[in-house]
N, C-alpha and C positions, 0 to 999 in steps of 0.2 A: 597597176603594175607593181607586183611584189618584188622586194629586194632580197637577194640571196647572199650567201657567204657571210662576211662581216661588213655590213654597209657602214659608210661614213655619214653620220648625222651632224650637220653643221648649224650652229646658232649664229644668226646674222641679225644685226640691229644697231641702232644708234647707241652711243654711250649712255649709261644710267637707265636703260630700259629694263634691266634685270637679267641680262644674259648670264653673268657670273652667278647670280643667285639661283637661276634655274639650273645651270650647270652643276652647282654644288648639291642642289636637291636631288637631281637625277643620279649623280655619282654616289651620293651618300645612301641612296635607296637601292643601290645595286646589290645583287645577290652574287657577289664574286669573291673568291678566295684572294686575300691579300698576302703576298709573300715578300716581305721586305728583304732585300739582298744587300749585304755590305758592299760598299763601293759603287753603288748604282744611284745616279741622280735621276729623278723622274720629273718630266715636264708636266707642270700643273694645268696646262691648257688643253690637254686631251686625255681621255681615259677610256679604257675598255669597260663596257657596261653589260651586265646580264640582267635583263628585266623579265621576270618569269623565265621563260625558256628561250628568249630572243637575245642574241648577242649583237652589239654594235659598237662602233667607235664614236664617241661624242667629242665634238670639237667646239671650243669657244673662240670665235674669231677675234674677240677682244685681245687675246693673247697671240693670235696668228699675225694679224695685220696692223697692230696699233701704231699709228704714225701721226703724232700730234701736229705735224707740219701740213697735213692734208686739210683742205677745206672739208667741212663736215659732210656736205652732200656728196662731194667727190669720194670721200673716204668710204661712206656706206655703199655707194655705187660699186666701188672696186671690190669691196667685200662680197657683194651679191654676185658680181661677175665671176669671181674666183670660185665661189661656192657652186654656182651653176656649172662651171667647167669641170670640177673635180669631185664634188660631193655626190652622194647617192640620194639623200633626203635632206631637205632644208627646213629649219625652223626660223621663220622671220618674226622677230619679237618687236612689238610696238607698245607704247606707254599709255595705259588706259586713263591715267590721271591727266596727262597733258593733251590727249586727243590726237587727231590726225595732223601730220606735218607734211610740208612739201617733199621732204626726203622719203617719207612713207609712200607717197604717190609715185615718185620716180622709181623706187625699188620694186614696187608692185608691177609697174609696167615692164621692168626688166624680167621679173620672175615669171610673168605670163608666157614668155617666149619659150620656156622649157617644158618638157613633158615629165620632168622629175617630180616626185611628190613634194608639195609645198604645204607647210602648216603655218597659217597666218595666226599668230598667237598675240592676243591682247593681254598684256600682263598688268598686275596691280589691280585686279578685280577680286574683291574679298567676299562677295556674297551674291545670292541670286538677285537681290534688289540692285546692287551695283552693276551686275551683269547687264540688266535691262538698260540702265542709264548710260554706262560707259561704252557699251558696244555700239550704241546707236550711231554716233558719227562715223564709225569705221565701215559701216555698210556702204558708204559712198565710194569706197575703193572698188566696189563691183566684184568682190571675190565670192566664191560659192559658199565657203564656210569660214567662220571665225571661231577660234578656240579661246574662251575666257579662262584665265588662270590667275592665281596668286602664287608666284614662285616662293614668296616669303612665308605665306600662311597656308599653303597647300590646297587652296580652293581650286577645283577643276583639274588638279594635277593628275589624278588617276585616270580621268577620262582622256586627257591628252596622251598619256602613256599607253592606254589601251588602243587609241587611234594609231599611234606609232607601231605598236605590236602587229596590227593588222597589215602593215606595209612590209613587214619582215617575215620571211619564211622561217618556220620552226624546224630546226634540225635539218637544214638543207644538205642532201647527200652529195651534191656537187656532180661533176661529170661521171658517166659510167666508166669505171676503171676495172681492170682485172683484179680478182680477189687477191688480197695480200699486198696490194701496191703500196710501196713506201713513198710518202710525199716528202721531198727534199727541197727546201728553199735556200737560195744563195743570197746572202746579205753582205753589205759592206759599203764603204764610202764610194763616191763616184770615181770611176776610172781605176778601180782596184783590179778589174779583170773578171767580173762575174760572167758577162756574156761570152767573153773569150773562153772561159773555163768550160761553160756548157757546150760551146762549139767544139772544143777539144774532146769532151766526153762523148758527145753525140757523133762526132766524126764528120759532120757536114755543117755548112753555114746556115743553120736554122735561125740564128739570132742576127739582128742588125748590130754589127760591131763597129764602134767608132771611137776615136780618141777624144771626142767632144764629151765632156762630162754631162750626165743627165740625159743621155740618149734614150734610156729606158724610162718612160713616163709611168707605166703601169706594170703589174706583174704579167709575165708571159710563161705559159706552161708547155712543157714538152714531155710526152710520154715515151719512155724508153724501156725496152726489154733487154736485160743483161743476164745471160745464162738462163736459169729457171725463174728469175725474179723480175718484177716490173717496178719501175720507178717513175714518179711524176716529178720532173725537175722544174722548179719555179724560179725564174729570174725576176729580180725586183729592182725598183729604182734605187739609186744610191741615197744613203742617209747622210746628209751633209751636216757639218757643224752649224748649230742654230744661228750663231751670229753672222755667218756668211750666207745664210739662206735668205736672200732678199727677194727672189722671185716668188710671187704669191702662189702660183700654180705648183711650183716645186715643193712648197711647204705641204700642200695637200698630197703630193706624190709621196713624200716621206710617210705620211699617215697611211697611204695605201700600201706601202712596203710593210709597215708594222701590222696592218690588217692581214697581210699574207701569212703572218705567224699563226693565224687562226686555223689555217688549212694545211699546215705542214706538221710532220712528225719529227723531222730532224732539220735543224737549222745549221747550215754551213756558213761560218763567218770568215770572209776573206780578209786577210791583212796584206799590206804591201811591204815586201822585204826591202825595197829601196827606201821607203819612208820610215819603216819600223812601226811600233805600236803608238797610237795616238789616243788622246782622251776620248775622242769620238768613237774609236773602235771599242773602248770599254763600255760606252753607252749602248752601242748596238748589241754587244754581248749581254748587257744587263736587260735589254728589252726581251731577248730570247729567254733569259732566266725567268723574268716576270711571267712569261707565258708557260713556263714549265716544259719547254721543248728539249728534245735530245740535241746535243751540241757538238759540233766538230770545228776546231780552229784550223784554218788552212792558210799557211803563209805562202802567198803567190809571188811570182817573179823571183823565185829562188835563184834563177840563172844569173841575176844581177850580182849575187854575192857568192856564187859557187866557188870562186877562187880566193875568197877572203874569209879565212877561218875566224879571224878576230871579229869581223862584223857578224858572222853567223852566231858566234857565241854571245855577242852583245844582244842580238835580236832575241835569242831564246832566253837569255837571262832577264831581259826586260819583260818578256811575256810572263815568265814565272813570278817576277816581282810585282807586276801590276795586276795580275789575274789570279791571285791565290785562291779566290773563291770558286774558280772553275778548274781546279787541278784534275778533276775527273775527265775533262773533255779531251778526246784524242787530238793530237797536234800533227798535222801533215805539212811537210815542206814540198812545195810543188812549183811547177812552171807551166802555165797555160800555153806559153809560146813554144816551148820545146817538148812538152809532154812529160817532163820529169816528175815522177812520183804520183801521177794521176791514177795509174792502175791500182794503187793501194786504196783509193777512195771507196770502191764498192764493198770490199771485205770489211772495211771500218764501218760503213753505213749499216751493213748487215749486223755487225756485232752490237752497235748502238741500238738499233731497232729491236733486236731480240731482248736486250736488257730493259729497254723502254716499256715493253709490253709484258714483262715477266710476272708470273704469279707464283706465290709460295704457300705451302700448307701451314695452317695456324700452329700445329704442333711443333714444326721445325722452327718457327719464329719464336715461340715461347722458350724452347730450349736455348736458342741463341741469346735471348734476353737474360735468361737465368745465368748462363755462363759469363756474360758480360758483367753482370752485377757482382758475381762471385770474384771475378778477376779484379774489379775495381769498385769497391763499395760506394754507394751514393753518399753525398755529403749530408751534413746536418743542416736543417733549415728550421729556424725559430725553435731551437732546442729539441727538435725531433728529427730522427733519421728519415730521410726520404725513402719511400717504398714504391716499388713498381710491381703491379699485380699481374698484368698479362698484356699481350700485344697481339695485333692482327692486322692484316693488310686490308685497306679500305679503298684502294684504287690502283690503277696503272696509268702509264703515259703522263707523267713518270710514276714509278712505284711510290705509293703513299702508305704509311703505317701509322696506326694509332697506338699509343702506349698509355695505359691507365695507371694513374699514380695517386698518392694521397695528397699531393700538392703540386699542381701544374706550375704555379708561380715560383716554387722553390727549385725548379730544375735550372741550374745555372747554365749559361751558354757553353762553358767549357765541358760540362758533363753531357749536354746535348750533342756537342761535336764528337765527344768520345763514343757515345752510343751510335751516332750516324756512321762513324768509321767502322764500328763493329758490325753494323748491318751490312755495310758495303763489303767488308772482308768475308763475312760469313755467307752472304748470298751471291757473291760474285758480281756485284753491281759497281764495277770500277769505272764505267764509261758513261754514266748517266746521272742526272740530278736525282736525289731522293728526298722525300719529305717525311719527317717525323713529327707527329702532332701529339702533344701531351695533354691528356684530359684527366680531370679529377673524377675518381670513382665516387659515386654518391653514397654517403654513409658507409665507408669501408669499415670492415670489422677490425677492431683493435687486436693486435697480436702481441 
């Protein structure tokens, strides 16, 4: 049973069996672009991973469910139950040095009941000789296949990852959609009004709307035609503050929401006008930026403050102060309840999507770079003037550009920001994130 989209792969096992070591080895081996964004705090217990051409979300349950008050057997059992409920693929780690434990037997009995792919991994096996010796007692578990690995020393690691790759479809096209369909995902804290907003947009009660936080456990898609364009509207579970997320299943639902970022072009982040901007809202926006998605900030429940100019100004000022790194994102003031401002959404989505996919000729980009350098000369670095030789576009969604220079390390953040602003102005990219990558030209000619 192959997994599609961006499956959630969960590491389950007793403490000290090597879950975190394996997590680190997999994530450090990932072939993914890392784009650190100022003001964004990343949770270390899950990570988006690209292994060859397979994409998945890796989760270390040591960080998800760690509760020292639980009895050990109960604790590992609860981990397994939560993983079965919400994960797509499960890695069950056992300790090759210590052999089989009663907890291992109990968890295997639980895992047998699911049809989801299970990898029974015996860790701390460093060689073929150890594999024969240390795997022997684990066959009494009665499982079809055991994977011998050393998360610390890499033994068996590639074979395990190849096995995982076979369970994940490559480049899954998803459902059949009309050509040019824009995928729009709605994100936000629970009860901010995501389902209500989609109901208002669609014009009928397609979603289950409830005042109970956490109604939406998984993402729900709605295909909508508006004018000559098609949109896939994706409703997601609420992303709750980590300290208040005590329900184990809800923690996996959060990860499923983040996995929805893999299949959207534009992320609409809903804020609550009644509560204003919270720290968790900035995290949700950070997740969207990490994935390089088009971004729209939507302040819902504007009807609550429509007669309070002072509160309106306060909300907008707070957004500007706390989100300076997303100044490009369009901001809409709306009300799902009354319909105020909702009609502006589709023109804005269209503008964001056009910029998100935009391509530019290399000659125009080099003219832009030359004019920017002449207007503001690059600084001196290590007694030498920085030089920029040429630029070209290397990708879209979002637009990405490479700038060849004589010293990538010498490009100060302030000058990077200056060039980014010049690219935005010159190319009309005022509504989407852009990426400027500075690379050193090999053996540049001295001038």
